[in-house]
PDB file of N, CA, C and O in Angstrom:
ATOM      1  N   GLU A   1    -149.149   0.433  55.202  1.00  0.00           N
ATOM      2  CA  GLU A   1    -148.925  -0.876  55.194  1.00  0.00           C
ATOM      3  C   GLU A   1    -149.648  -1.437  54.219  1.00  0.00           C
ATOM      4  O   GLU A   1    -149.160  -2.381  53.597  1.00  0.00           O
ATOM      5  N   MET A   2    -151.167  -0.873  53.858  1.00  0.00           N
ATOM      6  CA  MET A   2    -151.777  -2.097  53.232  1.00  0.00           C
ATOM      7  C   MET A   2    -150.877  -2.097  51.068  1.00  0.00           C
ATOM      8  O   MET A   2    -150.667  -2.970  50.227  1.00  0.00           O
ATOM      9  N   GLU A   3    -150.639  -0.373  51.159  1.00  0.00           N
ATOM     10  CA  GLU A   3    -149.712  -0.300  50.189  1.00  0.00           C
ATOM     11  C   GLU A   3    -148.258  -1.302  49.987  1.00  0.00           C
ATOM     12  O   GLU A   3    -147.968  -1.697  48.857  1.00  0.00           O
ATOM     13  N   ASN A   4    -147.374  -1.669  51.222  1.00  0.00           N
ATOM     14  CA  ASN A   4    -146.533  -2.622  51.095  1.00  0.00           C
ATOM     15  C   ASN A   4    -146.793  -3.717  50.869  1.00  0.00           C
ATOM     16  O   ASN A   4    -145.921  -4.419  50.357  1.00  0.00           O
ATOM     17  N   ASP A   5    -148.819  -4.580  51.336  1.00  0.00           N
ATOM     18  CA  ASP A   5    -148.704  -5.551  51.583  1.00  0.00           C
ATOM     19  C   ASP A   5    -149.184  -5.744  50.001  1.00  0.00           C
ATOM     20  O   ASP A   5    -148.534  -6.615  49.422  1.00  0.00           O
ATOM     21  N   ILE A   6    -150.005  -5.216  49.354  1.00  0.00           N
ATOM     22  CA  ILE A   6    -149.760  -5.607  48.272  1.00  0.00           C
ATOM     23  C   ILE A   6    -148.585  -5.137  46.722  1.00  0.00           C
ATOM     24  O   ILE A   6    -148.719  -5.697  45.634  1.00  0.00           O
ATOM     25  N   LYS A   7    -147.762  -4.289  46.929  1.00  0.00           N
ATOM     26  CA  LYS A   7    -146.503  -4.616  46.636  1.00  0.00           C
ATOM     27  C   LYS A   7    -145.697  -5.682  46.944  1.00  0.00           C
ATOM     28  O   LYS A   7    -144.752  -6.046  46.244  1.00  0.00           O
ATOM     29  N   SER A   8    -146.023  -6.165  47.917  1.00  0.00           N
ATOM     30  CA  SER A   8    -144.968  -7.965  48.136  1.00  0.00           C
ATOM     31  C   SER A   8    -145.454  -8.748  47.636  1.00  0.00           C
ATOM     32  O   SER A   8    -144.897  -9.757  47.204  1.00  0.00           O
ATOM     33  N   ARG A   9    -147.688  -8.245  47.498  1.00  0.00           N
ATOM     34  CA  ARG A   9    -148.488  -9.858  46.626  1.00  0.00           C
ATOM     35  C   ARG A   9    -147.812  -9.840  45.241  1.00  0.00           C
ATOM     36  O   ARG A   9    -147.550 -10.954  44.788  1.00  0.00           O
ATOM     37  N   TYR A  10    -147.505  -8.838  44.537  1.00  0.00           N
ATOM     38  CA  TYR A  10    -147.851  -8.620  43.017  1.00  0.00           C
ATOM     39  C   TYR A  10    -146.456  -7.671  42.748  1.00  0.00           C
ATOM     40  O   TYR A  10    -146.304  -6.634  43.393  1.00  0.00           O
ATOM     41  N   ASP A  11    -145.510  -8.090  41.797  1.00  0.00           N
ATOM     42  CA  ASP A  11    -144.531  -8.133  41.699  1.00  0.00           C
ATOM     43  C   ASP A  11    -144.382  -6.616  40.648  1.00  0.00           C
ATOM     44  O   ASP A  11    -143.420  -5.886  40.408  1.00  0.00           O
ATOM     45  N   ASN A  12    -145.619  -6.596  40.266  1.00  0.00           N
ATOM     46  CA  ASN A  12    -145.410  -5.368  38.637  1.00  0.00           C
ATOM     47  C   ASN A  12    -146.439  -4.613  39.488  1.00  0.00           C
ATOM     48  O   ASN A  12    -147.503  -4.842  38.914  1.00  0.00           O
ATOM     49  N   VAL A  13    -146.661  -3.926  40.427  1.00  0.00           N
ATOM     50  CA  VAL A  13    -147.268  -2.618  41.268  1.00  0.00           C
ATOM     51  C   VAL A  13    -146.409  -1.971  41.096  1.00  0.00           C
ATOM     52  O   VAL A  13    -145.314  -2.279  41.567  1.00  0.00           O
ATOM     53  N   VAL A  14    -146.598  -0.747  40.300  1.00  0.00           N
ATOM     54  CA  VAL A  14    -145.831   1.118  40.020  1.00  0.00           C
ATOM     55  C   VAL A  14    -145.931   1.587  41.480  1.00  0.00           C
ATOM     56  O   VAL A  14    -145.086   1.907  42.316  1.00  0.00           O
ATOM     57  N   LYS A  15    -147.775   1.484  41.482  1.00  0.00           N
ATOM     58  CA  LYS A  15    -148.309   2.910  42.452  1.00  0.00           C
ATOM     59  C   LYS A  15    -149.701   2.198  42.957  1.00  0.00           C
ATOM     60  O   LYS A  15    -150.302   1.259  42.435  1.00  0.00           O
ATOM     61  N   VAL A  16    -150.032   2.972  44.184  1.00  0.00           N
ATOM     62  CA  VAL A  16    -150.950   1.956  45.222  1.00  0.00           C
ATOM     63  C   VAL A  16    -151.706   3.870  45.873  1.00  0.00           C
ATOM     64  O   VAL A  16    -151.104   4.661  46.598  1.00  0.00           O
ATOM     65  N   ILE A  17    -153.218   4.061  45.221  1.00  0.00           N
ATOM     66  CA  ILE A  17    -153.235   5.272  45.388  1.00  0.00           C
ATOM     67  C   ILE A  17    -154.865   4.914  45.901  1.00  0.00           C
ATOM     68  O   ILE A  17    -155.632   4.197  45.258  1.00  0.00           O
ATOM     69  N   ARG A  18    -155.253   5.719  47.456  1.00  0.00           N
ATOM     70  CA  ARG A  18    -156.220   5.447  47.563  1.00  0.00           C
ATOM     71  C   ARG A  18    -157.329   6.629  47.053  1.00  0.00           C
ATOM     72  O   ARG A  18    -156.855   7.762  46.974  1.00  0.00           O
ATOM     73  N   LEU A  19    -158.667   6.478  46.725  1.00  0.00           N
ATOM     74  CA  LEU A  19    -159.467   7.243  45.824  1.00  0.00           C
ATOM     75  C   LEU A  19    -160.326   8.758  47.462  1.00  0.00           C
ATOM     76  O   LEU A  19    -160.340   8.974  48.674  1.00  0.00           O
ATOM     77  N   LYS A  20    -160.557   8.997  46.848  1.00  0.00           N
ATOM     78  CA  LYS A  20    -161.637  10.192  47.720  1.00  0.00           C
ATOM     79  C   LYS A  20    -162.387  10.555  46.567  1.00  0.00           C
ATOM     80  O   LYS A  20    -162.204  10.561  45.350  1.00  0.00           O
ATOM     81  N   ASN A  21    -163.666  10.980  47.691  1.00  0.00           N
ATOM     82  CA  ASN A  21    -164.652  11.400  46.828  1.00  0.00           C
ATOM     83  C   ASN A  21    -165.025  13.144  47.004  1.00  0.00           C
ATOM     84  O   ASN A  21    -164.597  13.723  48.003  1.00  0.00           O
ATOM     85  N   LYS A  22    -165.660  13.734  46.197  1.00  0.00           N
ATOM     86  CA  LYS A  22    -165.809  15.141  46.342  1.00  0.00           C
ATOM     87  C   LYS A  22    -165.451  15.767  47.592  1.00  0.00           C
ATOM     88  O   LYS A  22    -164.790  16.801  47.689  1.00  0.00           O
ATOM     89  N   ASN A  23    -165.725  15.372  48.143  1.00  0.00           N
ATOM     90  CA  ASN A  23    -165.382  16.359  50.013  1.00  0.00           C
ATOM     91  C   ASN A  23    -163.833  16.014  50.073  1.00  0.00           C
ATOM     92  O   ASN A  23    -163.530  16.589  51.119  1.00  0.00           O
ATOM     93  N   GLN A  24    -162.321  15.262  49.463  1.00  0.00           N
ATOM     94  CA  GLN A  24    -161.923  14.446  49.553  1.00  0.00           C
ATOM     95  C   GLN A  24    -161.577  13.892  50.863  1.00  0.00           C
ATOM     96  O   GLN A  24    -160.571  14.171  51.515  1.00  0.00           O
ATOM     97  N   PHE A  25    -162.379  13.194  51.138  1.00  0.00           N
ATOM     98  CA  PHE A  25    -162.373  11.373  52.591  1.00  0.00           C
ATOM     99  C   PHE A  25    -162.111  10.762  51.840  1.00  0.00           C
ATOM    100  O   PHE A  25    -162.774  10.759  50.803  1.00  0.00           O
ATOM    101  N   ASP A  26    -160.852   9.827  52.027  1.00  0.00           N
ATOM    102  CA  ASP A  26    -160.979   8.485  51.702  1.00  0.00           C
ATOM    103  C   ASP A  26    -162.362   7.235  51.246  1.00  0.00           C
ATOM    104  O   ASP A  26    -163.273   6.734  51.904  1.00  0.00           O
ATOM    105  N   THR A  27    -162.035   7.139  50.188  1.00  0.00           N
ATOM    106  CA  THR A  27    -163.322   6.079  49.855  1.00  0.00           C
ATOM    107  C   THR A  27    -162.510   4.548  50.485  1.00  0.00           C
ATOM    108  O   THR A  27    -161.535   4.368  51.215  1.00  0.00           O
ATOM    109  N   LYS A  28    -163.453   3.643  49.795  1.00  0.00           N
ATOM    110  CA  LYS A  28    -163.302   2.366  50.258  1.00  0.00           C
ATOM    111  C   LYS A  28    -162.438   2.063  49.326  1.00  0.00           C
ATOM    112  O   LYS A  28    -161.840   0.988  49.281  1.00  0.00           O
ATOM    113  N   PHE A  29    -162.338   2.801  48.681  1.00  0.00           N
ATOM    114  CA  PHE A  29    -161.857   2.261  46.461  1.00  0.00           C
ATOM    115  C   PHE A  29    -159.943   2.622  46.578  1.00  0.00           C
ATOM    116  O   PHE A  29    -159.442   3.212  47.536  1.00  0.00           O
ATOM    117  N   VAL A  30    -159.293   2.194  45.586  1.00  0.00           N
ATOM    118  CA  VAL A  30    -157.988   1.749  45.723  1.00  0.00           C
ATOM    119  C   VAL A  30    -157.623   1.794  44.221  1.00  0.00           C
ATOM    120  O   VAL A  30    -158.417   1.192  43.499  1.00  0.00           O
ATOM    121  N   LYS A  31    -156.397   2.493  43.507  1.00  0.00           N
ATOM    122  CA  LYS A  31    -156.814   2.883  42.645  1.00  0.00           C
ATOM    123  C   LYS A  31    -155.163   2.019  42.167  1.00  0.00           C
ATOM    124  O   LYS A  31    -154.385   2.736  42.796  1.00  0.00           O
ATOM    125  N   VAL A  32    -154.356   1.056  41.525  1.00  0.00           N
ATOM    126  CA  VAL A  32    -153.317   0.089  41.986  1.00  0.00           C
ATOM    127  C   VAL A  32    -152.744   0.379  39.821  1.00  0.00           C
ATOM    128  O   VAL A  32    -153.622   0.239  38.969  1.00  0.00           O
ATOM    129  N   GLU A  33    -151.865   0.599  39.569  1.00  0.00           N
ATOM    130  CA  GLU A  33    -151.045   1.286  38.662  1.00  0.00           C
ATOM    131  C   GLU A  33    -149.952   0.227  38.287  1.00  0.00           C
ATOM    132  O   GLU A  33    -148.978   0.101  39.029  1.00  0.00           O
ATOM    133  N   PHE A  34    -150.115  -0.713  36.900  1.00  0.00           N
ATOM    134  CA  PHE A  34    -149.387  -2.092  37.146  1.00  0.00           C
ATOM    135  C   PHE A  34    -148.195  -1.386  35.946  1.00  0.00           C
ATOM    136  O   PHE A  34    -148.549  -0.375  35.339  1.00  0.00           O
ATOM    137  N   ASN A  35    -146.708  -2.031  35.653  1.00  0.00           N
ATOM    138  CA  ASN A  35    -146.102  -1.452  34.593  1.00  0.00           C
ATOM    139  C   ASN A  35    -145.799  -2.444  33.327  1.00  0.00           C
ATOM    140  O   ASN A  35    -144.992  -2.309  32.407  1.00  0.00           O
ATOM    141  N   PHE A  36    -146.866  -3.636  33.649  1.00  0.00           N
ATOM    142  CA  PHE A  36    -147.443  -4.082  32.220  1.00  0.00           C
ATOM    143  C   PHE A  36    -148.504  -4.120  32.236  1.00  0.00           C
ATOM    144  O   PHE A  36    -149.246  -4.096  33.219  1.00  0.00           O
ATOM    145  N   PRO A  37    -148.729  -4.177  31.287  1.00  0.00           N
ATOM    146  CA  PRO A  37    -150.072  -4.380  30.641  1.00  0.00           C
ATOM    147  C   PRO A  37    -150.940  -6.054  31.369  1.00  0.00           C
ATOM    148  O   PRO A  37    -151.910  -6.250  32.101  1.00  0.00           O
ATOM    149  N   LYS A  38    -149.924  -6.961  30.655  1.00  0.00           N
ATOM    150  CA  LYS A  38    -150.313  -7.991  31.349  1.00  0.00           C
ATOM    151  C   LYS A  38    -150.385  -9.073  32.401  1.00  0.00           C
ATOM    152  O   LYS A  38    -150.844 -10.215  32.367  1.00  0.00           O
ATOM    153  N   ALA A  39    -149.623  -8.168  33.613  1.00  0.00           N
ATOM    154  CA  ALA A  39    -149.771  -8.065  34.671  1.00  0.00           C
ATOM    155  C   ALA A  39    -151.552  -7.785  35.075  1.00  0.00           C
ATOM    156  O   ALA A  39    -152.342  -8.603  35.547  1.00  0.00           O
ATOM    157  N   LEU A  40    -151.843  -6.048  34.614  1.00  0.00           N
ATOM    158  CA  LEU A  40    -153.066  -6.586  34.969  1.00  0.00           C
ATOM    159  C   LEU A  40    -154.711  -6.891  34.354  1.00  0.00           C
ATOM    160  O   LEU A  40    -155.912  -6.714  34.564  1.00  0.00           O
ATOM    161  N   ASP A  41    -153.678  -7.498  33.426  1.00  0.00           N
ATOM    162  CA  ASP A  41    -155.012  -7.881  32.271  1.00  0.00           C
ATOM    163  C   ASP A  41    -155.262  -9.558  33.142  1.00  0.00           C
ATOM    164  O   ASP A  41    -156.296 -10.225  33.161  1.00  0.00           O
ATOM    165  N   ASP A  42    -153.924  -9.873  33.790  1.00  0.00           N
ATOM    166  CA  ASP A  42    -154.281 -11.248  34.735  1.00  0.00           C
ATOM    167  C   ASP A  42    -155.205 -10.918  35.376  1.00  0.00           C
ATOM    168  O   ASP A  42    -156.355 -11.254  35.095  1.00  0.00           O
ATOM    169  N   ILE A  43    -154.849 -10.102  36.494  1.00  0.00           N
ATOM    170  CA  ILE A  43    -155.628  -9.070  37.546  1.00  0.00           C
ATOM    171  C   ILE A  43    -156.979  -9.056  37.321  1.00  0.00           C
ATOM    172  O   ILE A  43    -157.763  -9.585  38.109  1.00  0.00           O
ATOM    173  N   LEU A  44    -157.493  -8.229  35.832  1.00  0.00           N
ATOM    174  CA  LEU A  44    -158.411  -8.562  35.973  1.00  0.00           C
ATOM    175  C   LEU A  44    -159.773  -9.662  35.115  1.00  0.00           C
ATOM    176  O   LEU A  44    -160.995  -9.642  34.965  1.00  0.00           O
ATOM    177  N   ASN A  45    -158.772 -10.399  34.796  1.00  0.00           N
ATOM    178  CA  ASN A  45    -159.486 -11.785  34.226  1.00  0.00           C
ATOM    179  C   ASN A  45    -159.876 -12.854  35.880  1.00  0.00           C
ATOM    180  O   ASN A  45    -160.839 -13.599  36.056  1.00  0.00           O
ATOM    181  N   LYS A  46    -158.848 -12.570  36.751  1.00  0.00           N
ATOM    182  CA  LYS A  46    -159.204 -13.259  37.627  1.00  0.00           C
ATOM    183  C   LYS A  46    -160.101 -13.035  38.748  1.00  0.00           C
ATOM    184  O   LYS A  46    -160.697 -13.917  39.367  1.00  0.00           O
ATOM    185  N   GLY A  47    -160.156 -11.509  39.005  1.00  0.00           N
ATOM    186  CA  GLY A  47    -161.781 -11.257  39.536  1.00  0.00           C
ATOM    187  C   GLY A  47    -161.251 -10.762  41.096  1.00  0.00           C
ATOM    188  O   GLY A  47    -162.028 -10.643  42.044  1.00  0.00           O
ATOM    189  N   TYR A  48    -159.912 -10.522  41.164  1.00  0.00           N
ATOM    190  CA  TYR A  48    -159.933 -10.564  42.617  1.00  0.00           C
ATOM    191  C   TYR A  48    -158.501 -10.058  43.153  1.00  0.00           C
ATOM    192  O   TYR A  48    -157.528 -10.338  42.453  1.00  0.00           O
ATOM    193  N   MET A  49    -158.305  -9.356  44.308  1.00  0.00           N
ATOM    194  CA  MET A  49    -156.759  -8.755  44.590  1.00  0.00           C
ATOM    195  C   MET A  49    -156.806  -9.470  46.199  1.00  0.00           C
ATOM    196  O   MET A  49    -157.873  -9.378  46.806  1.00  0.00           O
ATOM    197  N   THR A  50    -155.729 -10.120  46.814  1.00  0.00           N
ATOM    198  CA  THR A  50    -155.855 -10.782  48.414  1.00  0.00           C
ATOM    199  C   THR A  50    -154.739  -9.445  48.691  1.00  0.00           C
ATOM    200  O   THR A  50    -153.627  -9.137  48.263  1.00  0.00           O
ATOM    201  N   ILE A  51    -155.612  -8.936  49.543  1.00  0.00           N
ATOM    202  CA  ILE A  51    -154.867  -7.868  50.492  1.00  0.00           C
ATOM    203  C   ILE A  51    -155.060  -7.772  51.328  1.00  0.00           C
ATOM    204  O   ILE A  51    -155.958  -6.956  51.534  1.00  0.00           O
ATOM    205  N   ASP A  52    -154.291  -8.644  52.901  1.00  0.00           N
ATOM    206  CA  ASP A  52    -154.235  -8.559  53.996  1.00  0.00           C
ATOM    207  C   ASP A  52    -155.120  -9.298  53.830  1.00  0.00           C
ATOM    208  O   ASP A  52    -156.200  -8.740  54.024  1.00  0.00           O
ATOM    209  N   TYR A  53    -155.258 -11.109  53.344  1.00  0.00           N
ATOM    210  CA  TYR A  53    -155.710 -12.321  53.313  1.00  0.00           C
ATOM    211  C   TYR A  53    -157.258 -12.102  53.165  1.00  0.00           C
ATOM    212  O   TYR A  53    -158.002 -12.986  53.589  1.00  0.00           O
ATOM    213  N   ILE A  54    -157.662 -11.236  52.721  1.00  0.00           N
ATOM    214  CA  ILE A  54    -158.725 -11.329  52.133  1.00  0.00           C
ATOM    215  C   ILE A  54    -158.668 -11.065  50.801  1.00  0.00           C
ATOM    216  O   ILE A  54    -157.610 -10.678  50.305  1.00  0.00           O
ATOM    217  N   LYS A  55    -159.758 -11.234  50.077  1.00  0.00           N
ATOM    218  CA  LYS A  55    -159.922 -11.413  48.438  1.00  0.00           C
ATOM    219  C   LYS A  55    -160.824  -9.407  48.805  1.00  0.00           C
ATOM    220  O   LYS A  55    -161.396  -8.715  49.647  1.00  0.00           O
ATOM    221  N   HIS A  56    -160.328  -9.441  47.477  1.00  0.00           N
ATOM    222  CA  HIS A  56    -161.587  -7.766  47.086  1.00  0.00           C
ATOM    223  C   HIS A  56    -161.715  -8.239  45.407  1.00  0.00           C
ATOM    224  O   HIS A  56    -161.032  -8.901  44.626  1.00  0.00           O
ATOM    225  N   ASP A  57    -162.854  -7.573  45.367  1.00  0.00           N
ATOM    226  CA  ASP A  57    -162.805  -7.761  43.824  1.00  0.00           C
ATOM    227  C   ASP A  57    -162.508  -6.752  42.807  1.00  0.00           C
ATOM    228  O   ASP A  57    -162.929  -5.597  42.736  1.00  0.00           O
ATOM    229  N   VAL A  58    -162.141  -7.043  42.450  1.00  0.00           N
ATOM    230  CA  VAL A  58    -160.579  -5.535  40.729  1.00  0.00           C
ATOM    231  C   VAL A  58    -162.061  -5.348  39.818  1.00  0.00           C
ATOM    232  O   VAL A  58    -163.016  -6.100  39.624  1.00  0.00           O
ATOM    233  N   LYS A  59    -161.896  -4.655  39.599  1.00  0.00           N
ATOM    234  CA  LYS A  59    -162.395  -3.620  38.380  1.00  0.00           C
ATOM    235  C   LYS A  59    -161.924  -2.702  37.381  1.00  0.00           C
ATOM    236  O   LYS A  59    -161.785  -1.633  37.976  1.00  0.00           O
ATOM    237  N   GLU A  60    -161.603  -2.553  36.167  1.00  0.00           N
ATOM    238  CA  GLU A  60    -160.907  -1.244  35.881  1.00  0.00           C
ATOM    239  C   GLU A  60    -161.226  -0.834  35.680  1.00  0.00           C
ATOM    240  O   GLU A  60    -162.306  -0.962  35.103  1.00  0.00           O
ATOM    241  N   TYR A  61    -160.174   0.963  36.124  1.00  0.00           N
ATOM    242  CA  TYR A  61    -161.116   2.238  36.054  1.00  0.00           C
ATOM    243  C   TYR A  61    -160.772   3.090  35.341  1.00  0.00           C
ATOM    244  O   TYR A  61    -159.699   3.661  35.146  1.00  0.00           O
ATOM    245  N   LEU A  62    -161.739   3.163  34.946  1.00  0.00           N
ATOM    246  CA  LEU A  62    -161.962   4.904  33.940  1.00  0.00           C
ATOM    247  C   LEU A  62    -162.164   5.833  34.570  1.00  0.00           C
ATOM    248  O   LEU A  62    -162.852   5.984  35.581  1.00  0.00           O
ATOM    249  N   PRO A  63    -161.470   6.622  33.904  1.00  0.00           N
ATOM    250  CA  PRO A  63    -161.405   7.840  34.965  1.00  0.00           C
ATOM    251  C   PRO A  63    -162.392   8.652  34.459  1.00  0.00           C
ATOM    252  O   PRO A  63    -163.025   8.338  33.450  1.00  0.00           O
ATOM    253  N   GLN A  64    -162.625   9.915  35.218  1.00  0.00           N
ATOM    254  CA  GLN A  64    -164.003  10.851  34.457  1.00  0.00           C
ATOM    255  C   GLN A  64    -162.991  11.892  33.143  1.00  0.00           C
ATOM    256  O   GLN A  64    -161.811  12.168  33.354  1.00  0.00           O
ATOM    257  N   ALA A  65    -163.496  12.197  32.265  1.00  0.00           N
ATOM    258  CA  ALA A  65    -163.076  12.269  31.009  1.00  0.00           C
ATOM    259  C   ALA A  65    -163.320  14.202  31.723  1.00  0.00           C
ATOM    260  O   ALA A  65    -164.314  14.415  32.418  1.00  0.00           O
ATOM    261  N   SER A  66    -162.707  14.922  31.539  1.00  0.00           N
ATOM    262  CA  SER A  66    -163.200  16.558  31.244  1.00  0.00           C
ATOM    263  C   SER A  66    -162.388  17.040  29.658  1.00  0.00           C
ATOM    264  O   SER A  66    -161.281  16.931  29.130  1.00  0.00           O
ATOM    265  N   ILE A  67    -163.605  17.561  29.385  1.00  0.00           N
ATOM    266  CA  ILE A  67    -163.362  18.273  27.966  1.00  0.00           C
ATOM    267  C   ILE A  67    -163.156  19.857  27.850  1.00  0.00           C
ATOM    268  O   ILE A  67    -163.800  20.142  28.860  1.00  0.00           O
ATOM    269  N   LEU A  68    -162.851  20.744  27.497  1.00  0.00           N
ATOM    270  CA  LEU A  68    -162.764  21.814  27.748  1.00  0.00           C
ATOM    271  C   LEU A  68    -163.831  22.554  26.773  1.00  0.00           C
ATOM    272  O   LEU A  68    -163.560  21.856  25.796  1.00  0.00           O
ATOM    273  N   ILE A  69    -164.721  23.330  26.341  1.00  0.00           N
ATOM    274  CA  ILE A  69    -165.689  24.100  26.062  1.00  0.00           C
ATOM    275  C   ILE A  69    -165.760  25.261  26.276  1.00  0.00           C
ATOM    276  O   ILE A  69    -166.368  25.753  27.227  1.00  0.00           O
ATOM    277  N   CYS A  70    -164.954  26.065  25.150  1.00  0.00           N
ATOM    278  CA  CYS A  70    -165.277  27.479  24.662  1.00  0.00           C
ATOM    279  C   CYS A  70    -166.747  27.671  25.466  1.00  0.00           C
ATOM    280  O   CYS A  70    -167.323  26.658  25.861  1.00  0.00           O
ATOM    281  N   SER A  71    -167.208  28.716  25.646  1.00  0.00           N
ATOM    282  CA  SER A  71    -168.723  29.482  26.104  1.00  0.00           C
ATOM    283  C   SER A  71    -168.541  30.555  25.069  1.00  0.00           C
ATOM    284  O   SER A  71    -169.513  31.308  25.133  1.00  0.00           O
ATOM    285  N   ASN A  72    -167.597  30.976  24.039  1.00  0.00           N
ATOM    286  CA  ASN A  72    -167.202  32.071  23.390  1.00  0.00           C
ATOM    287  C   ASN A  72    -168.199  31.460  22.136  1.00  0.00           C
ATOM    288  O   ASN A  72    -169.174  31.975  21.588  1.00  0.00           O
ATOM    289  N   CYS A  73    -167.411  29.909  21.886  1.00  0.00           N
ATOM    290  CA  CYS A  73    -167.800  29.567  20.527  1.00  0.00           C
ATOM    291  C   CYS A  73    -167.969  28.399  19.938  1.00  0.00           C
ATOM    292  O   CYS A  73    -167.679  27.935  18.835  1.00  0.00           O
ATOM    293  N   MET A  74    -168.810  27.784  21.463  1.00  0.00           N
ATOM    294  CA  MET A  74    -168.484  27.057  21.636  1.00  0.00           C
ATOM    295  C   MET A  74    -167.796  25.525  20.867  1.00  0.00           C
ATOM    296  O   MET A  74    -168.227  24.452  20.444  1.00  0.00           O
ATOM    297  N   GLY A  75    -166.312  26.321  21.033  1.00  0.00           N
ATOM    298  CA  GLY A  75    -165.207  25.371  20.168  1.00  0.00           C
ATOM    299  C   GLY A  75    -164.401  23.806  21.516  1.00  0.00           C
ATOM    300  O   GLY A  75    -164.059  23.998  22.683  1.00  0.00           O
ATOM    301  N   LEU A  76    -164.350  22.555  20.798  1.00  0.00           N
ATOM    302  CA  LEU A  76    -163.882  21.976  22.177  1.00  0.00           C
ATOM    303  C   LEU A  76    -161.870  22.444  22.162  1.00  0.00           C
ATOM    304  O   LEU A  76    -161.008  22.886  21.403  1.00  0.00           O
ATOM    305  N   GLY A  77    -162.053  21.956  23.558  1.00  0.00           N
ATOM    306  CA  GLY A  77    -160.483  22.406  23.954  1.00  0.00           C
ATOM    307  C   GLY A  77    -159.433  22.986  24.200  1.00  0.00           C
ATOM    308  O   GLY A  77    -158.230  22.769  24.055  1.00  0.00           O
ATOM    309  N   HIS A  78    -160.383  24.144  24.793  1.00  0.00           N
ATOM    310  CA  HIS A  78    -160.059  25.611  25.264  1.00  0.00           C
ATOM    311  C   HIS A  78    -161.405  26.492  25.699  1.00  0.00           C
ATOM    312  O   HIS A  78    -162.571  26.177  25.461  1.00  0.00           O
ATOM    313  N   PHE A  79    -160.986  27.556  26.328  1.00  0.00           N
ATOM    314  CA  PHE A  79    -161.619  28.424  27.357  1.00  0.00           C
ATOM    315  C   PHE A  79    -161.622  29.444  26.451  1.00  0.00           C
ATOM    316  O   PHE A  79    -160.975  29.618  25.418  1.00  0.00           O
ATOM    317  N   CYS A  80    -162.740  30.310  27.199  1.00  0.00           N
ATOM    318  CA  CYS A  80    -162.527  31.806  25.854  1.00  0.00           C
ATOM    319  C   CYS A  80    -161.691  32.630  27.089  1.00  0.00           C
ATOM    320  O   CYS A  80    -161.649  32.448  28.306  1.00  0.00           O
ATOM    321  N   ASN A  81    -160.928  33.803  26.027  1.00  0.00           N
ATOM    322  CA  ASN A  81    -160.307  34.560  26.891  1.00  0.00           C
ATOM    323  C   ASN A  81    -161.283  35.858  27.027  1.00  0.00           C
ATOM    324  O   ASN A  81    -160.980  36.782  27.782  1.00  0.00           O
TER     325      ASN A  81
END
């Protein structure tokens, strides 16, 4: 129901994903994907989204980078075989 509310209020929303913690339990954080960068910028500049008539603060989501490092040659982008 939350996803439907977000998509009905914000036209450019493509996907709504509830983020999980390391134990795979739902957190209070939601990732919202937009199909236009300008729509994302507008929401970030405003600083909040309204969901179920409640204002929620928004921040840009930057996923954790994963870098492969070979334990044999210490090279990047691969593992040793």
